[in-house]
C-alpha positions in Angstrom: 118.1 99.6 157.4 119.0 98.5 153.9 116.7 98.7 150.9 115.4 95.4 149.6 115.7 94.7 145.8 112.5 94.8 143.8 110.8 91.4 143.3 108.3 90.0 140.9 106.7 86.7 140.2 107.4 84.8 137.0 104.8 83.1 134.9 105.0 80.0 137.2 104.4 82.3 140.3 108.0 81.9 141.6 109.5 85.1 143.1 112.7 86.6 141.7 114.9 89.6 142.7 115.1 92.0 139.8 118.1 93.6 138.0 117.3 96.6 135.8 118.8 97.0 132.3 118.0 99.3 129.3 116.1 98.0 126.3 118.8 97.8 123.6 116.3 99.3 121.0 114.6 102.2 122.8 116.4 102.6 126.1 113.5 102.1 128.4 114.0 100.2 131.7 113.5 96.5 131.6 114.3 93.9 134.3 115.7 90.4 134.4 115.7 87.9 137.2 118.9 88.1 139.3 119.1 84.3 139.4 118.3 83.7 135.7 119.0 86.6 133.2 116.9 84.8 130.6 113.7 85.6 132.6 112.6 89.1 131.5 110.0 91.7 132.4 109.6 94.5 129.8 107.8 97.8 130.4 104.7 97.5 128.3 102.7 100.7 128.7 105.4 102.4 130.9 107.6 104.7 128.8 110.8 106.5 129.7 110.5 110.3 130.1 113.3 110.7 127.5 110.8 110.1 124.7 111.3 106.4 124.0 110.0 104.7 120.8 106.5 103.6 121.8 106.5 101.3 118.8 109.4 99.3 120.2 108.8 95.5 120.8 109.2 96.0 124.6 106.0 98.2 124.5 103.9 96.6 121.8 104.5 92.9 122.8 106.1 93.0 126.2 107.6 89.9 127.8 106.5 89.6 131.4 108.2 87.1 133.7 109.1 84.5 131.1 111.8 83.6 128.7 111.6 85.6 125.5 110.2 83.7 122.5 
């Protein structure tokens, strides 16, 4: 049995398979849609154990299932 990729809905309620990537500023895990890398989900109140910068934009003003502004 193979493991299914994680999925989330975007702001228009469409489902997308997710691809993880590291925030370029603090290193925490963010995700983008496999079918459109412009659609992003940032971690918000989830921080990496490695002591990420909690003042980073991906925590203070996270993008969740939409194109970044």
